[in-house]
C-alpha positions as CSV (number, residue, x, y, z in Angstrom):
1,X,-9.7,21.6,-0.4
2,X,-7.8,18.5,1.5
3,X,-6.6,14.8,0.6
4,X,-5.4,12.7,2.6
5,X,-3.3,9.8,1.9
6,X,-5.1,6.1,2.2
7,X,-3.9,5.4,5.8
8,X,-4.6,9.2,6.6
9,X,-0.8,10.2,8.0
10,X,-0.3,13.0,4.7
11,X,-2.8,15.4,5.0
12,X,-2.8,17.9,1.8
13,X,-4.9,21.1,2.9
14,X,-5.1,24.0,-0.2
15,X,-6.7,27.0,1.2
16,X,-8.2,29.9,-0.3
17,X,-6.0,33.8,0.2
18,X,-8.0,37.0,1.1
19,X,-6.4,40.5,1.9
20,X,-7.0,42.0,4.9
21,X,-10.0,44.1,3.0
22,X,-10.8,40.4,2.6
23,X,-10.4,40.0,-1.1
24,X,-10.2,36.5,-2.7
25,X,-7.5,36.1,-4.8
26,X,-9.4,32.7,-7.1
27,X,-6.7,31.9,-8.6
28,X,-4.2,31.5,-5.6
29,X,-3.9,29.0,-2.9
30,X,-2.1,28.1,1.0
31,X,-0.8,24.5,0.5
32,X,-0.3,22.7,3.7
33,X,1.3,19.6,3.8
34,X,1.2,17.5,7.6
35,X,2.4,14.5,8.7
36,X,0.6,12.3,11.7
37,X,-0.3,16.3,12.5
38,X,2.4,18.1,11.9
39,X,2.4,20.5,9.6
40,X,6.0,19.9,7.6
41,X,5.6,22.7,4.8
42,X,3.4,25.7,3.3
43,X,3.7,26.9,0.1
44,X,1.5,29.4,-2.1
45,X,-0.1,27.0,-5.8
46,X,-2.0,28.5,-8.2
47,X,-5.4,26.8,-9.2
48,X,-3.7,25.2,-11.8
49,X,-1.2,23.3,-9.4
50,X,-3.9,22.2,-7.3
51,X,-6.1,20.3,-9.9
52,X,-3.0,18.6,-11.1
53,X,-1.8,17.6,-7.5
54,X,-5.7,16.5,-6.2
55,X,-5.6,14.3,-9.4
56,X,-2.6,13.1,-9.4
57,X,-2.3,11.8,-6.0
58,X,-6.4,10.4,-6.3
59,X,-5.5,9.1,-9.4
60,X,-2.1,7.3,-8.8
61,X,-1.7,6.9,-5.2
62,X,-5.4,6.4,-3.6
63,X,-5.8,9.6,-1.6
64,X,-8.9,10.6,-0.6
65,X,-10.6,14.2,-0.7
66,X,-12.5,14.3,2.5
67,X,-12.8,18.0,3.8
68,X,-13.6,21.7,1.8
69,X,-11.7,24.5,3.0
70,X,-12.9,26.8,0.5
71,X,-15.4,28.7,3.2
72,X,-11.4,28.6,5.7
73,X,-9.5,31.3,3.3
74,X,-6.3,32.5,4.7
75,X,-4.7,36.1,4.9
76,X,-1.5,36.4,3.9
77,X,0.8,40.4,4.5
78,X,0.8,42.4,1.8
79,X,4.6,41.9,0.6
80,X,3.2,38.3,-0.1
81,X,0.2,40.0,-1.8
82,X,2.7,42.5,-4.2
83,X,3.7,39.2,-5.0
84,X,0.4,37.8,-6.4
85,X,-0.3,40.4,-8.3
């Protein structure tokens, strides 16, 4: 999922995670925060956190859903994947 601020300066992208064996982790997402096209931070969030953040920003801050990243899963190293289990 991709959401953008009204002006388009702030963008939040949420990508599914997958292992090197292409196993998708359905409850975990890579969250990428960008400001004016520059990445500010990255972190892993749960499905619940993703839902909460999207609902809050759309309802309270006039963000718009501007894309769908579900078909763009991101690889993570084995150290990160161990943490996810």
